[in-house]
N, CA, C, O and CB atoms as a CASP TS submission, in Angstrom:
PFRMAT TS
TARGET T0000
AUTHOR 0000-0000-0000
METHOD Language model
MODEL 1
PARENT N/A
ATOM      1  N   MET     1     139.108-106.848  -3.794  1.00  0.00           N
ATOM      2  CA  MET     1     138.991-107.026  -2.361  1.00  0.00           C
ATOM      3  C   MET     1     138.381-108.403  -2.114  1.00  0.00           C
ATOM      4  O   MET     1     137.516-108.850  -2.867  1.00  0.00           O
ATOM      5  CB  MET     1     138.131-105.890  -1.711  1.00  0.00           C
ATOM      6  N   ASN     2     138.836-109.072  -1.055  1.00  0.00           N
ATOM      7  CA  ASN     2     138.260-110.365  -0.722  1.00  0.00           C
ATOM      8  C   ASN     2     137.107-110.197   0.275  1.00  0.00           C
ATOM      9  O   ASN     2     136.897-109.112   0.817  1.00  0.00           O
ATOM     10  CB  ASN     2     139.339-111.300  -0.146  1.00  0.00           C
ATOM     11  N   ALA     3     136.374-111.270   0.506  1.00  0.00           N
ATOM     12  CA  ALA     3     135.189-111.220   1.361  1.00  0.00           C
ATOM     13  C   ALA     3     135.545-110.856   2.805  1.00  0.00           C
ATOM     14  O   ALA     3     134.811-110.106   3.447  1.00  0.00           O
ATOM     15  CB  ALA     3     134.462-112.564   1.327  1.00  0.00           C
ATOM     16  N   LYS     4     136.653-111.374   3.319  1.00  0.00           N
ATOM     17  CA  LYS     4     137.053-111.097   4.701  1.00  0.00           C
ATOM     18  C   LYS     4     137.309-109.610   4.903  1.00  0.00           C
ATOM     19  O   LYS     4     136.900-109.039   5.914  1.00  0.00           O
ATOM     20  CB  LYS     4     138.307-111.902   5.072  1.00  0.00           C
ATOM     21  N   THR     5     137.979-108.985   3.950  1.00  0.00           N
ATOM     22  CA  THR     5     138.257-107.551   4.030  1.00  0.00           C
ATOM     23  C   THR     5     136.961-106.755   3.940  1.00  0.00           C
ATOM     24  O   THR     5     136.785-105.765   4.651  1.00  0.00           O
ATOM     25  CB  THR     5     139.227-107.122   2.911  1.00  0.00           C
ATOM     26  N   ALA     6     136.064-107.182   3.077  1.00  0.00           N
ATOM     27  CA  ALA     6     134.778-106.492   2.938  1.00  0.00           C
ATOM     28  C   ALA     6     133.970-106.577   4.227  1.00  0.00           C
ATOM     29  O   ALA     6     133.348-105.595   4.632  1.00  0.00           O
ATOM     30  CB  ALA     6     133.972-107.086   1.773  1.00  0.00           C
ATOM     31  N   VAL     7     133.972-107.741   4.878  1.00  0.00           N
ATOM     32  CA  VAL     7     133.254-107.894   6.149  1.00  0.00           C
ATOM     33  C   VAL     7     133.855-106.959   7.197  1.00  0.00           C
ATOM     34  O   VAL     7     133.121-106.279   7.915  1.00  0.00           O
ATOM     35  CB  VAL     7     133.308-109.370   6.643  1.00  0.00           C
ATOM     36  N   ALA     8     135.173-106.920   7.289  1.00  0.00           N
ATOM     37  CA  ALA     8     135.830-106.054   8.269  1.00  0.00           C
ATOM     38  C   ALA     8     135.497-104.586   8.010  1.00  0.00           C
ATOM     39  O   ALA     8     135.201-103.845   8.947  1.00  0.00           O
ATOM     40  CB  ALA     8     137.353-106.265   8.237  1.00  0.00           C
ATOM     41  N   ARG     9     135.542-104.165   6.760  1.00  0.00           N
ATOM     42  CA  ARG     9     135.221-102.772   6.426  1.00  0.00           C
ATOM     43  C   ARG     9     133.762-102.451   6.725  1.00  0.00           C
ATOM     44  O   ARG     9     133.442-101.348   7.168  1.00  0.00           O
ATOM     45  CB  ARG     9     135.521-102.494   4.950  1.00  0.00           C
ATOM     46  N   ARG    10     132.875-103.421   6.482  1.00  0.00           N
ATOM     47  CA  ARG    10     131.445-103.196   6.763  1.00  0.00           C
ATOM     48  C   ARG    10     131.211-103.033   8.261  1.00  0.00           C
ATOM     49  O   ARG    10     130.440-102.169   8.677  1.00  0.00           O
ATOM     50  CB  ARG    10     130.590-104.364   6.218  1.00  0.00           C
ATOM     51  N   ILE    11     131.863-103.844   9.061  1.00  0.00           N
ATOM     52  CA  ILE    11     131.725-103.717  10.521  1.00  0.00           C
ATOM     53  C   ILE    11     132.215-102.344  10.968  1.00  0.00           C
ATOM     54  O   ILE    11     131.547-101.670  11.752  1.00  0.00           O
ATOM     55  CB  ILE    11     132.516-104.840  11.255  1.00  0.00           C
ATOM     56  N   HIS    12     133.371-101.932  10.475  1.00  0.00           N
ATOM     57  CA  HIS    12     133.892-100.596  10.817  1.00  0.00           C
ATOM     58  C   HIS    12     132.908 -99.510  10.402  1.00  0.00           C
ATOM     59  O   HIS    12     132.634 -98.593  11.176  1.00  0.00           O
ATOM     60  CB  HIS    12     135.260-100.355  10.139  1.00  0.00           C
ATOM     61  N   ALA    13     132.380 -99.606   9.200  1.00  0.00           N
ATOM     62  CA  ALA    13     131.450 -98.580   8.702  1.00  0.00           C
ATOM     63  C   ALA    13     130.186 -98.516   9.563  1.00  0.00           C
ATOM     64  O   ALA    13     129.704 -97.429   9.880  1.00  0.00           O
ATOM     65  CB  ALA    13     131.072 -98.865   7.233  1.00  0.00           C
ATOM     66  N   LEU    14     129.656 -99.668   9.937  1.00  0.00           N
ATOM     67  CA  LEU    14     128.445 -99.689  10.763  1.00  0.00           C
ATOM     68  C   LEU    14     128.708 -99.082  12.137  1.00  0.00           C
ATOM     69  O   LEU    14     127.856 -98.381  12.683  1.00  0.00           O
ATOM     70  CB  LEU    14     127.924-101.126  10.914  1.00  0.00           C
ATOM     71  N   CYS    15     129.881 -99.348  12.692  1.00  0.00           N
ATOM     72  CA  CYS    15     130.233 -98.741  13.985  1.00  0.00           C
ATOM     73  C   CYS    15     130.359 -97.228  13.855  1.00  0.00           C
ATOM     74  O   CYS    15     129.910 -96.491  14.733  1.00  0.00           O
ATOM     75  CB  CYS    15     131.552 -99.336  14.524  1.00  0.00           C
ATOM     76  N   LEU    16     130.961 -96.763  12.773  1.00  0.00           N
ATOM     77  CA  LEU    16     131.083 -95.322  12.560  1.00  0.00           C
ATOM     78  C   LEU    16     129.712 -94.674  12.379  1.00  0.00           C
ATOM     79  O   LEU    16     129.447 -93.612  12.942  1.00  0.00           O
ATOM     80  CB  LEU    16     131.964 -95.037  11.339  1.00  0.00           C
ATOM     81  N   GLU    17     128.842 -95.309  11.596  1.00  0.00           N
ATOM     82  CA  GLU    17     127.485 -94.776  11.380  1.00  0.00           C
ATOM     83  C   GLU    17     126.725 -94.621  12.688  1.00  0.00           C
ATOM     84  O   GLU    17     125.977 -93.662  12.880  1.00  0.00           O
ATOM     85  CB  GLU    17     126.700 -95.687  10.436  1.00  0.00           C
ATOM     86  N   ARG    18     126.931 -95.581  13.583  1.00  0.00           N
ATOM     87  CA  ARG    18     126.185 -95.596  14.851  1.00  0.00           C
ATOM     88  C   ARG    18     126.967 -94.972  16.004  1.00  0.00           C
ATOM     89  O   ARG    18     126.478 -94.899  17.132  1.00  0.00           O
ATOM     90  CB  ARG    18     125.809 -97.022  15.213  1.00  0.00           C
ATOM     91  N   ASP    19     128.187 -94.523  15.709  1.00  0.00           N
ATOM     92  CA  ASP    19     129.057 -93.903  16.702  1.00  0.00           C
ATOM     93  C   ASP    19     129.238 -94.805  17.929  1.00  0.00           C
ATOM     94  O   ASP    19     129.067 -94.378  19.071  1.00  0.00           O
ATOM     95  CB  ASP    19     128.489 -92.546  17.126  1.00  0.00           C
ATOM     96  N   ILE    20     129.591 -96.068  17.652  1.00  0.00           N
ATOM     97  CA  ILE    20     129.864 -97.003  18.745  1.00  0.00           C
ATOM     98  C   ILE    20     131.249 -97.616  18.558  1.00  0.00           C
ATOM     99  O   ILE    20     131.711 -97.837  17.438  1.00  0.00           O
ATOM    100  CB  ILE    20     128.777 -98.115  18.809  1.00  0.00           C
ATOM    101  N   ALA    21     131.879 -97.876  19.668  1.00  0.00           N
ATOM    102  CA  ALA    21     133.205 -98.501  19.658  1.00  0.00           C
ATOM    103  C   ALA    21     133.057-100.006  19.489  1.00  0.00           C
ATOM    104  O   ALA    21     131.978-100.560  19.696  1.00  0.00           O
ATOM    105  CB  ALA    21     133.985 -98.174  20.961  1.00  0.00           C
ATOM    106  N   ILE    22     134.134-100.653  19.116  1.00  0.00           N
ATOM    107  CA  ILE    22     134.129-102.104  18.928  1.00  0.00           C
ATOM    108  C   ILE    22     133.735-102.815  20.218  1.00  0.00           C
ATOM    109  O   ILE    22     132.962-103.773  20.185  1.00  0.00           O
ATOM    110  CB  ILE    22     135.507-102.590  18.454  1.00  0.00           C
ATOM    111  N   ASN    23     134.256-102.358  21.350  1.00  0.00           N
ATOM    112  CA  ASN    23     133.896-102.985  22.632  1.00  0.00           C
ATOM    113  C   ASN    23     132.403-102.828  22.924  1.00  0.00           C
ATOM    114  O   ASN    23     131.772-103.755  23.431  1.00  0.00           O
ATOM    115  CB  ASN    23     134.723-102.372  23.781  1.00  0.00           C
ATOM    116  N   ALA    24     131.842-101.676  22.611  1.00  0.00           N
ATOM    117  CA  ALA    24     130.403-101.467  22.811  1.00  0.00           C
ATOM    118  C   ALA    24     129.606-102.378  21.884  1.00  0.00           C
ATOM    119  O   ALA    24     128.582-102.930  22.285  1.00  0.00           O
ATOM    120  CB  ALA    24     130.022 -99.985  22.564  1.00  0.00           C
ATOM    121  N   LEU    25     130.069-102.537  20.655  1.00  0.00           N
ATOM    122  CA  LEU    25     129.409-103.450  19.726  1.00  0.00           C
ATOM    123  C   LEU    25     129.427-104.864  20.282  1.00  0.00           C
ATOM    124  O   LEU    25     128.412-105.560  20.244  1.00  0.00           O
ATOM    125  CB  LEU    25     130.086-103.409  18.344  1.00  0.00           C
ATOM    126  N   ALA    26     130.564-105.291  20.793  1.00  0.00           N
ATOM    127  CA  ALA    26     130.674-106.633  21.369  1.00  0.00           C
ATOM    128  C   ALA    26     129.671-106.820  22.502  1.00  0.00           C
ATOM    129  O   ALA    26     129.027-107.865  22.592  1.00  0.00           O
ATOM    130  CB  ALA    26     132.102-106.884  21.880  1.00  0.00           C
ATOM    131  N   ASN    27     129.536-105.815  23.365  1.00  0.00           N
ATOM    132  CA  ASN    27     128.572-105.906  24.462  1.00  0.00           C
ATOM    133  C   ASN    27     127.142-106.009  23.939  1.00  0.00           C
ATOM    134  O   ASN    27     126.346-106.792  24.456  1.00  0.00           O
ATOM    135  CB  ASN    27     128.704-104.695  25.385  1.00  0.00           C
ATOM    136  N   GLN    28     126.816-105.222  22.916  1.00  0.00           N
ATOM    137  CA  GLN    28     125.483-105.253  22.318  1.00  0.00           C
ATOM    138  C   GLN    28     125.186-106.618  21.702  1.00  0.00           C
ATOM    139  O   GLN    28     124.044-107.077  21.714  1.00  0.00           O
ATOM    140  CB  GLN    28     125.350-104.158  21.258  1.00  0.00           C
ATOM    141  N   CYS    29     126.212-107.255  21.169  1.00  0.00           N
ATOM    142  CA  CYS    29     126.043-108.507  20.423  1.00  0.00           C
ATOM    143  C   CYS    29     126.151-109.736  21.313  1.00  0.00           C
ATOM    144  O   CYS    29     125.752-110.833  20.920  1.00  0.00           O
ATOM    145  CB  CYS    29     127.073-108.594  19.319  1.00  0.00           C
ATOM    146  N   GLY    30     126.685-109.552  22.497  1.00  0.00           N
ATOM    147  CA  GLY    30     126.860-110.695  23.388  1.00  0.00           C
ATOM    148  C   GLY    30     128.010-111.607  22.970  1.00  0.00           C
ATOM    149  O   GLY    30     127.992-112.810  23.231  1.00  0.00           O
ATOM    150  N   ILE    31     129.000-111.020  22.321  1.00  0.00           N
ATOM    151  CA  ILE    31     130.183-111.806  21.962  1.00  0.00           C
ATOM    152  C   ILE    31     131.424-111.104  22.502  1.00  0.00           C
ATOM    153  O   ILE    31     131.403-109.909  22.799  1.00  0.00           O
ATOM    154  CB  ILE    31     130.284-112.000  20.414  1.00  0.00           C
ATOM    155  N   ALA    32     132.486-111.860  22.620  1.00  0.00           N
ATOM    156  CA  ALA    32     133.724-111.305  23.178  1.00  0.00           C
ATOM    157  C   ALA    32     134.323-110.271  22.222  1.00  0.00           C
ATOM    158  O   ALA    32     134.315-110.470  21.007  1.00  0.00           O
ATOM    159  CB  ALA    32     134.748-112.433  23.460  1.00  0.00           C
ATOM    160  N   PRO    33     134.840-109.174  22.767  1.00  0.00           N
ATOM    161  CA  PRO    33     135.511-108.194  21.906  1.00  0.00           C
ATOM    162  C   PRO    33     136.615-108.826  21.063  1.00  0.00           C
ATOM    163  O   PRO    33     136.845-108.413  19.927  1.00  0.00           O
ATOM    164  CB  PRO    33     136.093-107.071  22.751  1.00  0.00           C
ATOM    165  N   SER    34     137.293-109.820  21.616  1.00  0.00           N
ATOM    166  CA  SER    34     138.373-110.466  20.867  1.00  0.00           C
ATOM    167  C   SER    34     137.857-111.140  19.598  1.00  0.00           C
ATOM    168  O   SER    34     138.579-111.226  18.606  1.00  0.00           O
ATOM    169  CB  SER    34     139.083-111.492  21.747  1.00  0.00           C
ATOM    170  N   THR    35     136.623-111.614  19.624  1.00  0.00           N
ATOM    171  CA  THR    35     136.033-112.224  18.430  1.00  0.00           C
ATOM    172  C   THR    35     135.883-111.189  17.327  1.00  0.00           C
ATOM    173  O   THR    35     136.217-111.448  16.170  1.00  0.00           O
ATOM    174  CB  THR    35     134.666-112.855  18.758  1.00  0.00           C
ATOM    175  N   ILE    36     135.380-110.015  17.691  1.00  0.00           N
ATOM    176  CA  ILE    36     135.215-108.966  16.690  1.00  0.00           C
ATOM    177  C   ILE    36     136.575-108.461  16.216  1.00  0.00           C
ATOM    178  O   ILE    36     136.787-108.265  15.019  1.00  0.00           O
ATOM    179  CB  ILE    36     134.380-107.804  17.257  1.00  0.00           C
ATOM    180  N   TYR    37     137.493-108.253  17.158  1.00  0.00           N
ATOM    181  CA  TYR    37     138.821-107.784  16.755  1.00  0.00           C
ATOM    182  C   TYR    37     139.505-108.784  15.827  1.00  0.00           C
ATOM    183  O   TYR    37     140.206-108.382  14.898  1.00  0.00           O
ATOM    184  CB  TYR    37     139.694-107.536  17.990  1.00  0.00           C
ATOM    185  N   SER    38     139.312-110.080  16.065  1.00  0.00           N
ATOM    186  CA  SER    38     139.924-111.068  15.175  1.00  0.00           C
ATOM    187  C   SER    38     139.296-111.019  13.786  1.00  0.00           C
ATOM    188  O   SER    38     139.962-111.318  12.795  1.00  0.00           O
ATOM    189  CB  SER    38     139.787-112.478  15.765  1.00  0.00           C
ATOM    190  N   MET    39     138.017-110.644  13.708  1.00  0.00           N
ATOM    191  CA  MET    39     137.364-110.482  12.412  1.00  0.00           C
ATOM    192  C   MET    39     137.897-109.247  11.683  1.00  0.00           C
ATOM    193  O   MET    39     137.886-109.193  10.454  1.00  0.00           O
ATOM    194  CB  MET    39     135.841-110.377  12.591  1.00  0.00           C
ATOM    195  N   LEU    40     138.358-108.273  12.438  1.00  0.00           N
ATOM    196  CA  LEU    40     138.827-107.020  11.855  1.00  0.00           C
ATOM    197  C   LEU    40     140.294-107.048  11.451  1.00  0.00           C
ATOM    198  O   LEU    40     140.743-106.205  10.675  1.00  0.00           O
ATOM    199  CB  LEU    40     138.604-105.904  12.821  1.00  0.00           C
ATOM    200  N   ASN    41     141.041-108.013  11.975  1.00  0.00           N
ATOM    201  CA  ASN    41     142.457-108.074  11.604  1.00  0.00           C
ATOM    202  C   ASN    41     142.765-109.405  10.939  1.00  0.00           C
ATOM    203  O   ASN    41     141.853-110.115  10.514  1.00  0.00           O
ATOM    204  CB  ASN    41     143.359-107.870  12.840  1.00  0.00           C
ATOM    205  N   THR    42     144.014-109.740  10.848  1.00  0.00           N
ATOM    206  CA  THR    42     144.417-110.920  10.091  1.00  0.00           C
ATOM    207  C   THR    42     144.274-112.233  10.849  1.00  0.00           C
ATOM    208  O   THR    42     144.525-113.291  10.272  1.00  0.00           O
ATOM    209  CB  THR    42     145.825-110.765   9.658  1.00  0.00           C
ATOM    210  N   LYS    43     143.884-112.208  12.112  1.00  0.00           N
ATOM    211  CA  LYS    43     143.780-113.457  12.866  1.00  0.00           C
ATOM    212  C   LYS    43     142.701-114.377  12.301  1.00  0.00           C
ATOM    213  O   LYS    43     142.892-115.591  12.228  1.00  0.00           O
ATOM    214  CB  LYS    43     143.488-113.160  14.330  1.00  0.00           C
ATOM    215  N   SER    44     141.585-113.808  11.907  1.00  0.00           N
ATOM    216  CA  SER    44     140.481-114.611  11.388  1.00  0.00           C
ATOM    217  C   SER    44     140.473-114.528   9.871  1.00  0.00           C
ATOM    218  O   SER    44     140.215-113.468   9.301  1.00  0.00           O
ATOM    219  CB  SER    44     139.122-114.138  11.971  1.00  0.00           C
ATOM    220  N   LYS    45     140.752-115.631   9.231  1.00  0.00           N
ATOM    221  CA  LYS    45     140.740-115.675   7.765  1.00  0.00           C
ATOM    222  C   LYS    45     139.324-115.897   7.236  1.00  0.00           C
ATOM    223  O   LYS    45     139.038-115.621   6.071  1.00  0.00           O
ATOM    224  CB  LYS    45     141.674-116.785   7.253  1.00  0.00           C
ATOM    225  N   ASN    46     138.436-116.401   8.108  1.00  0.00           N
ATOM    226  CA  ASN    46     137.105-116.759   7.664  1.00  0.00           C
ATOM    227  C   ASN    46     136.087-116.366   8.733  1.00  0.00           C
ATOM    228  O   ASN    46     135.751-117.188   9.586  1.00  0.00           O
ATOM    229  CB  ASN    46     137.020-118.266   7.349  1.00  0.00           C
ATOM    230  N   PRO    47     135.589-115.124   8.705  1.00  0.00           N
ATOM    231  CA  PRO    47     134.602-114.718   9.705  1.00  0.00           C
ATOM    232  C   PRO    47     133.348-115.579   9.585  1.00  0.00           C
ATOM    233  O   PRO    47     132.769-115.695   8.505  1.00  0.00           O
ATOM    234  CB  PRO    47     134.246-113.222   9.546  1.00  0.00           C
ATOM    235  N   GLY    48     132.940-116.169  10.675  1.00  0.00           N
ATOM    236  CA  GLY    48     131.807-117.087  10.660  1.00  0.00           C
ATOM    237  C   GLY    48     130.468-116.374  10.534  1.00  0.00           C
ATOM    238  O   GLY    48     130.287-115.256  11.015  1.00  0.00           O
ATOM    239  N   ILE    49     129.542-117.049   9.877  1.00  0.00           N
ATOM    240  CA  ILE    49     128.222-116.480   9.690  1.00  0.00           C
ATOM    241  C   ILE    49     127.481-116.339  11.015  1.00  0.00           C
ATOM    242  O   ILE    49     126.656-115.436  11.158  1.00  0.00           O
ATOM    243  CB  ILE    49     127.419-117.332   8.731  1.00  0.00           C
ATOM    244  N   VAL    50     127.753-117.210  11.986  1.00  0.00           N
ATOM    245  CA  VAL    50     127.099-117.088  13.295  1.00  0.00           C
ATOM    246  C   VAL    50     127.551-115.795  13.971  1.00  0.00           C
ATOM    247  O   VAL    50     126.734-115.093  14.568  1.00  0.00           O
ATOM    248  CB  VAL    50     127.422-118.321  14.198  1.00  0.00           C
ATOM    249  N   SER    51     128.825-115.477  13.885  1.00  0.00           N
ATOM    250  CA  SER    51     129.313-114.219  14.464  1.00  0.00           C
ATOM    251  C   SER    51     128.724-113.026  13.730  1.00  0.00           C
ATOM    252  O   SER    51     128.339-112.038  14.356  1.00  0.00           O
ATOM    253  CB  SER    51     130.848-114.160  14.418  1.00  0.00           C
ATOM    254  N   ILE    52     128.651-113.112  12.405  1.00  0.00           N
ATOM    255  CA  ILE    52     128.047-112.022  11.636  1.00  0.00           C
ATOM    256  C   ILE    52     126.582-111.860  12.014  1.00  0.00           C
ATOM    257  O   ILE    52     126.095-110.736  12.137  1.00  0.00           O
ATOM    258  CB  ILE    52     128.185-112.280  10.122  1.00  0.00           C
ATOM    259  N   GLN    53     125.867-112.979  12.201  1.00  0.00           N
ATOM    260  CA  GLN    53     124.459-112.920  12.620  1.00  0.00           C
ATOM    261  C   GLN    53     124.332-112.239  13.976  1.00  0.00           C
ATOM    262  O   GLN    53     123.433-111.420  14.167  1.00  0.00           O
ATOM    263  CB  GLN    53     123.847-114.335  12.679  1.00  0.00           C
ATOM    264  N   LYS    54     125.207-112.559  14.915  1.00  0.00           N
ATOM    265  CA  LYS    54     125.164-111.937  16.238  1.00  0.00           C
ATOM    266  C   LYS    54     125.430-110.431  16.138  1.00  0.00           C
ATOM    267  O   LYS    54     124.796-109.640  16.837  1.00  0.00           O
ATOM    268  CB  LYS    54     126.193-112.599  17.177  1.00  0.00           C
ATOM    269  N   ILE    55     126.356-110.042  15.281  1.00  0.00           N
ATOM    270  CA  ILE    55     126.620-108.614  15.074  1.00  0.00           C
ATOM    271  C   ILE    55     125.379-107.945  14.505  1.00  0.00           C
ATOM    272  O   ILE    55     124.989-106.867  14.952  1.00  0.00           O
ATOM    273  CB  ILE    55     127.834-108.401  14.129  1.00  0.00           C
ATOM    274  N   CYS    56     124.770-108.574  13.536  1.00  0.00           N
ATOM    275  CA  CYS    56     123.540-108.025  12.949  1.00  0.00           C
ATOM    276  C   CYS    56     122.440-107.904  13.997  1.00  0.00           C
ATOM    277  O   CYS    56     121.746-106.889  14.055  1.00  0.00           O
ATOM    278  CB  CYS    56     123.059-108.905  11.783  1.00  0.00           C
ATOM    279  N   ASP    57     122.276-108.929  14.823  1.00  0.00           N
ATOM    280  CA  ASP    57     121.268-108.882  15.883  1.00  0.00           C
ATOM    281  C   ASP    57     121.536-107.717  16.834  1.00  0.00           C
ATOM    282  O   ASP    57     120.620-106.986  17.208  1.00  0.00           O
ATOM    283  CB  ASP    57     121.244-110.208  16.662  1.00  0.00           C
ATOM    284  N   GLY    58     122.801-107.554  17.219  1.00  0.00           N
ATOM    285  CA  GLY    58     123.168-106.459  18.119  1.00  0.00           C
ATOM    286  C   GLY    58     122.933-105.092  17.507  1.00  0.00           C
ATOM    287  O   GLY    58     122.602-104.138  18.212  1.00  0.00           O
ATOM    288  N   LEU    59     123.102-104.995  16.199  1.00  0.00           N
ATOM    289  CA  LEU    59     122.886-103.723  15.496  1.00  0.00           C
ATOM    290  C   LEU    59     121.441-103.552  15.027  1.00  0.00           C
ATOM    291  O   LEU    59     121.066-102.519  14.473  1.00  0.00           O
ATOM    292  CB  LEU    59     123.823-103.626  14.299  1.00  0.00           C
ATOM    293  N   GLU    60     120.645-104.588  15.263  1.00  0.00           N
ATOM    294  CA  GLU    60     119.234-104.601  14.864  1.00  0.00           C
ATOM    295  C   GLU    60     119.070-104.405  13.359  1.00  0.00           C
ATOM    296  O   GLU    60     118.246-103.616  12.895  1.00  0.00           O
ATOM    297  CB  GLU    60     118.465-103.514  15.614  1.00  0.00           C
ATOM    298  N   ILE    61     119.891-105.157  12.612  1.00  0.00           N
ATOM    299  CA  ILE    61     119.761-105.189  11.156  1.00  0.00           C
ATOM    300  C   ILE    61     119.714-106.659  10.736  1.00  0.00           C
ATOM    301  O   ILE    61     120.093-107.545  11.501  1.00  0.00           O
ATOM    302  CB  ILE    61     120.951-104.422  10.447  1.00  0.00           C
ATOM    303  N   SER    62     119.253-106.900   9.535  1.00  0.00           N
ATOM    304  CA  SER    62     119.232-108.267   9.030  1.00  0.00           C
ATOM    305  C   SER    62     120.583-108.584   8.375  1.00  0.00           C
ATOM    306  O   SER    62     121.366-107.690   8.055  1.00  0.00           O
ATOM    307  CB  SER    62     118.062-108.467   8.016  1.00  0.00           C
ATOM    308  N   VAL    63     120.824-109.865   8.191  1.00  0.00           N
ATOM    309  CA  VAL    63     122.032-110.278   7.486  1.00  0.00           C
ATOM    310  C   VAL    63     121.988-109.732   6.057  1.00  0.00           C
ATOM    311  O   VAL    63     123.015-109.346   5.500  1.00  0.00           O
ATOM    312  CB  VAL    63     122.176-111.832   7.485  1.00  0.00           C
ATOM    313  N   ARG    64     120.800-109.705   5.479  1.00  0.00           N
ATOM    314  CA  ARG    64     120.646-109.142   4.132  1.00  0.00           C
ATOM    315  C   ARG    64     121.092-107.683   4.118  1.00  0.00           C
ATOM    316  O   ARG    64     121.792-107.260   3.198  1.00  0.00           O
ATOM    317  CB  ARG    64     119.178-109.260   3.650  1.00  0.00           C
ATOM    318  N   GLU    65     120.690-106.904   5.139  1.00  0.00           N
ATOM    319  CA  GLU    65     121.108-105.499   5.209  1.00  0.00           C
ATOM    320  C   GLU    65     122.628-105.384   5.371  1.00  0.00           C
ATOM    321  O   GLU    65     123.252-104.487   4.803  1.00  0.00           O
ATOM    322  CB  GLU    65     120.395-104.786   6.376  1.00  0.00           C
ATOM    323  N   PHE    66     123.213-106.292   6.144  1.00  0.00           N
ATOM    324  CA  PHE    66     124.659-106.267   6.343  1.00  0.00           C
ATOM    325  C   PHE    66     125.382-106.403   5.002  1.00  0.00           C
ATOM    326  O   PHE    66     126.310-105.651   4.705  1.00  0.00           O
ATOM    327  CB  PHE    66     125.094-107.393   7.306  1.00  0.00           C
ATOM    328  N   PHE    67     124.943-107.369   4.200  1.00  0.00           N
ATOM    329  CA  PHE    67     125.619-107.648   2.935  1.00  0.00           C
ATOM    330  C   PHE    67     125.126-106.788   1.780  1.00  0.00           C
ATOM    331  O   PHE    67     125.691-106.836   0.688  1.00  0.00           O
ATOM    332  CB  PHE    67     125.448-109.090   2.583  1.00  0.00           C
ATOM    333  N   ASP    68     124.080-106.003   2.008  1.00  0.00           N
ATOM    334  CA  ASP    68     123.554-105.139   0.951  1.00  0.00           C
ATOM    335  C   ASP    68     124.349-103.832   0.926  1.00  0.00           C
ATOM    336  O   ASP    68     123.860-102.775   1.322  1.00  0.00           O
ATOM    337  CB  ASP    68     122.033-104.857   1.164  1.00  0.00           C
ATOM    338  N   ASP    69     125.562-103.939   0.459  1.00  0.00           N
ATOM    339  CA  ASP    69     126.488-102.808   0.442  1.00  0.00           C
ATOM    340  C   ASP    69     127.404-102.973  -0.764  1.00  0.00           C
ATOM    341  O   ASP    69     127.769-104.098  -1.103  1.00  0.00           O
ATOM    342  CB  ASP    69     127.314-102.718   1.777  1.00  0.00           C
ATOM    343  N   PRO    70     127.781-101.887  -1.412  1.00  0.00           N
ATOM    344  CA  PRO    70     128.672-101.985  -2.576  1.00  0.00           C
ATOM    345  C   PRO    70     129.996-102.698  -2.291  1.00  0.00           C
ATOM    346  O   PRO    70     130.647-103.179  -3.218  1.00  0.00           O
ATOM    347  CB  PRO    70     128.960-100.609  -3.097  1.00  0.00           C
ATOM    348  N   LEU    71     130.402-102.769  -1.019  1.00  0.00           N
ATOM    349  CA  LEU    71     131.636-103.477  -0.679  1.00  0.00           C
ATOM    350  C   LEU    71     131.619-104.920  -1.166  1.00  0.00           C
ATOM    351  O   LEU    71     132.663-105.486  -1.490  1.00  0.00           O
ATOM    352  CB  LEU    71     131.859-103.446   0.822  1.00  0.00           C
ATOM    353  N   PHE    72     130.432-105.512  -1.215  1.00  0.00           N
ATOM    354  CA  PHE    72     130.321-106.931  -1.535  1.00  0.00           C
ATOM    355  C   PHE    72     130.095-107.197  -3.020  1.00  0.00           C
ATOM    356  O   PHE    72     129.883-108.340  -3.425  1.00  0.00           O
ATOM    357  CB  PHE    72     129.202-107.539  -0.745  1.00  0.00           C
ATOM    358  N   GLU    73     130.141-106.140  -3.829  1.00  0.00           N
ATOM    359  CA  GLU    73     130.053-106.323  -5.275  1.00  0.00           C
ATOM    360  C   GLU    73     131.462-106.550  -5.814  1.00  0.00           C
ATOM    361  O   GLU    73     132.421-105.927  -5.358  1.00  0.00           O
ATOM    362  CB  GLU    73     129.375-105.088  -5.967  1.00  0.00           C
ATOM    363  N   ASN    74     131.571-107.419  -6.757  1.00  0.00           N
ATOM    364  CA  ASN    74     132.848-107.664  -7.446  1.00  0.00           C
ATOM    365  C   ASN    74     133.974-108.098  -6.521  1.00  0.00           C
ATOM    366  O   ASN    74     135.102-107.621  -6.652  1.00  0.00           O
ATOM    367  CB  ASN    74     133.270-106.427  -8.176  1.00  0.00           C
ATOM    368  N   LEU    75     133.678-109.002  -5.583  1.00  0.00           N
ATOM    369  CA  LEU    75     134.725-109.532  -4.706  1.00  0.00           C
ATOM    370  C   LEU    75     135.676-110.402  -5.514  1.00  0.00           C
ATOM    371  O   LEU    75     135.298-111.009  -6.515  1.00  0.00           O
ATOM    372  CB  LEU    75     134.112-110.342  -3.534  1.00  0.00           C
ATOM    373  N   ASP    76     136.911-110.444  -5.054  1.00  0.00           N
ATOM    374  CA  ASP    76     137.891-111.323  -5.680  1.00  0.00           C
ATOM    375  C   ASP    76     137.470-112.777  -5.459  1.00  0.00           C
ATOM    376  O   ASP    76     136.926-113.111  -4.406  1.00  0.00           O
ATOM    377  CB  ASP    76     139.320-111.063  -5.108  1.00  0.00           C
ATOM    378  N   PRO    77     137.717-113.640  -6.443  1.00  0.00           N
ATOM    379  CA  PRO    77     137.409-115.066  -6.262  1.00  0.00           C
ATOM    380  C   PRO    77     138.238-115.643  -5.128  1.00  0.00           C
ATOM    381  O   PRO    77     139.413-115.309  -4.976  1.00  0.00           O
ATOM    382  CB  PRO    77     137.667-115.855  -7.565  1.00  0.00           C
ATOM    383  N   GLU    78     137.627-116.503  -4.337  1.00  0.00           N
ATOM    384  CA  GLU    78     138.324-117.143  -3.217  1.00  0.00           C
ATOM    385  C   GLU    78     138.999-118.430  -3.655  1.00  0.00           C
ATOM    386  O   GLU    78     139.962-118.865  -3.024  1.00  0.00           O
ATOM    387  CB  GLU    78     137.352-117.428  -2.074  1.00  0.00           C
ATOM    388  N   VAL    79     138.511-119.048  -4.724  1.00  0.00           N
ATOM    389  CA  VAL    79     139.100-120.280  -5.231  1.00  0.00           C
ATOM    390  C   VAL    79     140.007-119.928  -6.397  1.00  0.00           C
ATOM    391  O   VAL    79     139.607-119.211  -7.314  1.00  0.00           O
ATOM    392  CB  VAL    79     138.002-121.303  -5.660  1.00  0.00           C
ATOM    393  N   LYS    80     141.194-120.424  -6.357  1.00  0.00           N
ATOM    394  CA  LYS    80     142.152-120.097  -7.428  1.00  0.00           C
ATOM    395  C   LYS    80     142.629-121.335  -8.120  1.00  0.00           C
ATOM    396  O   LYS    80     143.437-121.253  -9.045  1.00  0.00           O
ATOM    397  CB  LYS    80     143.342-119.329  -6.880  1.00  0.00           C
TER
END
């Protein structure tokens, strides 16, 4: 799995854990729903750390907590 897919899956998992919709997450984070949706689909090849930080702030977790998940172990190399 690549990093972009892992980020998208982590966002989905956090929303499921907290029982919130993507639009509600966007409101909590102060970012446009389209930004989050682009992170979840193929439009965004490189989810930005600033957007991830805003998501973490909205969910009241640290960036470390966001990435502290088995999804981020053994990612496929991005450089080939």
